[in-house]
C-alpha distance (Angstrom), angle and dihedral (degrees) to the residues before:
residue distance angle dihedral
M1 . . .
K2 3.77 . .
Q3 3.82 123.2 .
G4 3.81 111.4 -85.2
E5 3.84 99.3 24.7
G6 3.83 88.9 110.6
R7 3.83 95.2 73.4
E8 3.86 94.4 121.7
L9 3.71 92.7 44.0
G10 3.83 92.7 149.1
N11 3.79 90.3 71.0
A12 3.77 97.2 34.8
K13 3.85 127.4 102.9
P14 3.79 117.7 -116.1
H15 3.84 92.5 -105.9
S16 3.81 91.0 58.8
Y17 3.81 95.2 62.7
A18 3.77 115.0 115.4
I19 3.84 101.5 -107.2
R20 3.76 117.9 175.5
V21 3.83 119.5 -124.6
L22 3.80 108.4 -111.9
F23 3.75 121.5 -135.3
S24 3.79 125.3 -150.3
L25 3.74 99.9 -101.5
D26 3.80 93.5 -170.1
R27 3.83 86.8 67.7
V28 3.75 90.6 50.5
F29 3.75 110.8 37.2
G30 3.79 104.8 -5.7
L31 3.89 91.4 -94.3
T32 3.74 129.4 121.3
K33 3.82 119.9 -119.4
R34 3.83 115.9 -95.4
T35 3.81 87.3 30.5
N36 3.76 113.5 173.8
P37 3.88 110.8 -100.3
E38 3.86 89.3 -130.2
V39 3.83 85.7 70.0
L40 3.77 93.6 45.8
A41 3.74 93.9 47.5
N42 3.76 90.5 57.3
S43 3.81 92.7 46.3
P44 3.89 122.0 106.6
H45 3.72 93.3 -108.8
S46 3.75 111.0 112.2
N47 3.82 100.3 -153.2
V48 3.77 92.9 61.1
V49 3.81 99.1 156.1
G50 3.80 93.3 48.8
F51 3.77 90.6 45.2
I52 3.82 92.9 52.2
R53 3.73 95.2 45.4
F54 3.78 94.9 48.5
F55 3.85 104.6 37.7
S56 3.80 108.8 22.9
M57 3.75 108.2 35.0
P58 3.79 111.3 110.1
L59 3.78 98.1 -173.8
L60 3.76 132.7 36.1
V61 3.79 120.5 179.1
D62 3.73 108.5 -167.8
Q63 3.84 98.0 -49.7
L64 3.89 95.7 -27.9
N65 3.76 116.8 108.7
V66 3.83 113.0 -145.5
F67 3.81 128.3 -159.9
L68 3.82 124.5 -176.6
Y69 3.83 118.3 -163.1
P70 3.77 133.2 -167.4
D71 3.85 93.2 -115.5
R72 3.76 145.6 0.8
A73 3.78 95.2 -98.5
A74 3.82 92.8 55.3
M75 3.80 88.3 46.6
G76 3.81 92.0 55.0
R77 3.81 94.2 45.0
S78 3.77 94.3 50.5
A79 3.79 95.8 43.5
A80 3.82 90.6 48.0
A81 3.84 92.5 50.3
L82 3.85 91.2 52.2
A83 3.82 94.0 44.3
H84 3.83 92.3 46.0
A85 3.83 91.8 50.7
H86 3.82 89.8 51.7
V87 3.77 92.9 49.9
K88 3.84 91.2 46.5
T89 3.81 90.3 52.4
C90 3.86 90.9 51.2
V91 3.88 93.2 49.1
T92 3.90 90.6 46.2
S93 3.77 93.5 50.4
R94 3.81 101.1 38.3
G95 3.77 107.3 14.6
R96 3.69 96.8 -114.0
A97 3.90 144.0 37.7
R98 3.82 134.9 -151.4
V99 3.72 122.0 -145.7
I100 3.85 139.5 -177.5
L101 3.74 117.3 -151.7
S102 3.82 131.1 -164.6
S103 3.81 125.7 -137.9
A104 3.81 121.2 -139.7
P105 3.78 138.0 109.9
S106 3.78 88.4 -105.9
Q107 3.82 86.3 70.4
D108 3.83 97.0 54.4
D109 3.84 94.9 99.5
F110 3.78 92.5 47.8
Y111 3.84 94.8 51.9
T112 3.85 94.6 43.6
A113 3.86 88.0 56.4
L114 3.84 93.5 40.3
A115 3.76 94.3 51.3
D116 3.88 88.1 51.6
L117 3.76 89.6 57.2
A118 3.77 94.5 41.1
E119 3.82 90.7 52.2
A120 3.72 88.9 51.9
E121 3.80 92.4 53.6
P122 3.86 105.2 27.9
A123 3.80 94.5 165.0
V124 3.74 90.5 65.1
W125 3.79 95.9 56.1
A126 3.85 93.2 39.0
A127 3.86 82.7 71.5
V128 3.84 94.5 52.6
E129 3.82 128.6 101.9
A130 3.74 110.0 -154.1
Y131 3.84 129.2 -155.2
H132 3.78 132.8 170.6
M133 3.81 127.4 -134.0
D134 3.71 105.1 -131.0
D135 3.85 148.2 -6.0
Y136 3.80 139.3 -178.0
V137 3.76 121.9 -87.5
G138 3.78 108.2 -116.7
L139 3.79 98.1 27.5
A140 3.81 122.6 105.4
P141 3.92 120.1 -133.8
D142 3.86 89.2 -103.3
H143 3.77 97.1 47.1
A144 3.78 110.3 123.8
Q145 3.89 91.3 -119.5
S146 3.83 96.6 42.3
F147 3.78 118.9 115.1
S148 3.79 90.5 -132.8
R149 3.78 88.5 58.9
Y150 3.84 90.6 49.6
L151 3.84 91.2 54.2
Q152 3.81 91.5 48.4
E153 3.78 91.6 50.1
H154 3.85 98.8 42.8
F155 3.79 104.4 34.7
L156 3.84 119.4 -4.9
H157 3.72 95.5 57.2
R158 3.84 86.3 68.2
V159 3.79 101.4 33.5
K160 3.78 125.4 61.2
V161 3.82 109.2 -147.4
A162 3.83 128.0 -177.5
A163 3.80 91.4 -109.0
F164 3.74 138.0 -15.2
H165 3.94 114.9 -151.3
P166 3.85 111.0 -159.9
I167 3.78 124.0 -161.2
R168 3.79 108.5 -119.0
G169 3.80 102.6 -134.4
D170 3.73 89.6 177.3
A171 3.84 94.8 58.8
A172 3.76 111.5 134.2
D173 3.77 90.6 -126.1
P174 3.85 111.0 38.3
E175 3.81 92.6 -173.3
A176 3.84 90.0 55.9
E177 3.80 89.0 48.4
A178 3.79 92.0 51.9
K179 3.86 88.8 53.0
R180 3.80 90.8 47.9
Y181 3.74 93.6 51.6
A182 3.79 92.1 43.8
A183 3.77 89.0 56.1
L184 3.77 90.8 53.9
L185 3.80 93.3 48.6
E186 3.83 92.1 46.2
S187 3.86 94.4 51.3
A188 3.88 91.6 85.9
P189 3.79 138.7 -4.8
I190 3.78 120.9 -72.2
D191 3.81 111.9 -125.3
L192 3.79 102.0 -169.6
I193 3.73 140.2 14.6
G194 3.79 117.2 -165.0
M195 3.76 105.5 -159.7
G196 3.83 150.4 153.7
I197 3.83 136.8 -150.4
G198 3.79 123.0 -108.8
E199 3.76 124.3 -133.0
N200 3.84 89.2 -103.5
G201 3.80 91.7 49.2
H202 3.87 94.8 -99.7
I203 3.71 126.1 146.5
A204 3.79 114.1 -153.0
F205 3.87 102.0 -17.4
N206 3.74 93.9 -44.9
D207 3.81 93.8 129.0
P208 3.86 116.1 -176.0
P209 3.80 93.2 -100.2
V210 3.84 92.8 57.6
A211 3.78 102.5 25.1
D212 3.85 114.5 123.2
F213 3.77 121.6 -179.7
A214 3.80 87.8 -163.2
D215 3.83 99.0 40.8
P216 3.82 110.2 164.4
V217 3.80 92.6 -144.7
S218 3.75 132.4 60.1
V219 3.85 97.4 -143.3
K220 3.78 128.3 20.8
V221 3.86 143.9 168.7
V222 3.82 109.6 -104.1
E223 3.76 139.4 -170.9
M224 3.84 109.1 -123.0
D225 3.80 114.2 -134.2
R226 3.71 121.7 -128.4
I227 3.91 94.9 -104.9
C228 3.78 88.9 54.0
R229 3.79 93.6 48.1
Q230 3.85 91.5 46.3
Q231 3.87 88.4 53.1
Q232 3.77 90.0 60.1
V233 3.85 87.3 57.3
N234 3.86 89.8 46.2
D235 3.77 89.2 52.7
G236 3.84 90.7 54.5
C237 3.70 95.1 -116.1
F238 3.85 95.2 117.4
P239 3.87 131.1 28.3
T240 3.89 94.3 -136.9
I241 3.78 139.8 7.5
E242 3.78 88.5 -111.3
A243 3.73 89.8 62.7
V244 3.80 93.8 55.5
P245 3.81 113.4 95.6
K246 3.79 114.9 -113.5
Q247 3.81 96.5 -140.5
A248 3.69 137.4 53.3
I249 3.79 141.6 179.3
S250 3.83 107.4 -123.5
V251 3.74 142.8 -178.4
T252 3.80 109.3 -121.0
L253 3.78 131.9 -125.7
P254 3.80 98.5 -98.7
V255 3.82 89.1 60.7
F256 3.81 86.6 62.2
A257 3.76 92.7 45.5
R258 3.78 91.8 53.2
A259 3.84 97.5 45.2
G260 3.86 120.1 111.0
M261 3.76 94.8 -125.7
L262 3.83 135.3 5.0
S263 3.78 115.0 -151.7
C264 3.83 111.0 -173.1
H265 3.79 124.6 -172.5
V266 3.73 120.3 -169.8
P267 3.84 127.0 174.1
T268 3.80 135.7 161.4
T269 3.88 135.1 54.4
R270 3.89 90.0 -97.2
K271 3.84 87.7 73.9
A272 3.74 96.6 46.6
D273 3.80 94.5 97.7
A274 3.78 92.9 48.8
V275 3.88 91.4 46.8
K276 3.75 90.8 52.0
A277 3.87 91.0 49.0
T278 3.84 91.3 47.4
L279 3.79 92.7 55.0
T280 3.76 104.3 30.2
G281 3.74 106.0 28.1
P282 3.83 128.8 78.3
V283 3.72 120.2 -80.3
G284 3.79 112.4 -101.8
P285 3.83 147.8 86.0
A286 3.79 94.7 -61.8
C287 3.85 82.7 78.4
P288 3.71 106.5 19.6
A289 3.88 92.8 -169.6
T290 3.78 89.1 70.3
L291 3.82 85.8 81.3
M292 3.81 85.1 82.9
R293 3.84 88.8 69.7
Q294 3.75 89.9 64.8
H295 3.81 95.1 48.3
A296 3.87 118.1 99.8
N297 3.77 95.5 -144.2
A298 3.77 108.8 31.8
F299 3.83 128.1 132.9
L300 3.83 128.0 -165.2
H301 3.75 114.8 -160.2
L302 3.91 115.7 -166.4
D303 3.77 138.2 -177.6
P304 3.86 119.6 -145.0
A305 3.85 94.3 -98.4
A306 3.83 93.3 55.4
A307 3.80 90.6 47.2
S308 3.76 94.4 45.0
L309 3.94 96.0 107.4
L310 3.80 94.6 47.8
P311 3.80 116.5 105.4
G312 3.76 112.7 -92.4
E313 3.78 94.3 -114.0
L314 3.74 90.6 58.1
R315 3.80 93.6 48.0
S316 3.78 89.5 50.3
A317 3.80 93.8 48.7
A318 3.87 92.8 47.1
S319 3.82 95.4 50.3
V320 3.75 120.7 111.0
V321 3.75 133.0 -168.9
T322 3.81 115.4 -111.9
P323 3.82 122.8 -151.8
S324 3.79 115.5 -88.3
């Protein structure tokens, strides 16, 4: 099957998924097939990302590369290794990199591992401009529930970057703040977006009712749907759904489409329905995360719980070996 033939995956049989042919890596570079990308990213081969994508990827759904790990910690380490290698390549070639980072408990393992790598090579991240993808209207960047605060506490307190640009959720005019932030993002290409998938299939706060694959703006004020707001309670960020803000300032879907690399990290059973829809449903705003299947450099990293509703053949094809 040629790449891209799996567009209507929701109606396809398991054998019709686009699965890459695996090569015997021990015959090529002394590695076993389905080798964890953490190992490959630390190998002496310079073109790490291309090497991983071509040789070690068990499952390709349209253009989306899918990895399944034995646990969350392995997921975080491997995703971080691949993302760090990409950022390092950008800094080496252009002298800087620009990244957008998500904020949620599902990203904890990724940020712990990424901070370890960044601390080992501080010069790389000292050339990085960091942004985040959304925040609640009405909350200041230092508010306990703001996403800017999350990034400070889980990543940026350990990593010195060239600049971090927070969304000001407490701005007097949220629409003007969205335009200000859009101008920052549009000033130069975005090299990497570190992200997750919401329980309703959203990426950033592009919930199905407001998701637009052809959105004319880069950042906008959105109404959060009830499933999205309930997720914030499920994550332990708010005590009740009534306490969750109803509006947010969010990066839009075209920003994801234009980014140099999408690194998506999805653990827990609560995300299993969204993962299934992302990989087996039709591409479109009903599940905004399906946008990743149209991206030429997108990686979806899963733990067993998040992949639990996928057909067994897909789980087997996506599984990788982790270092002992």
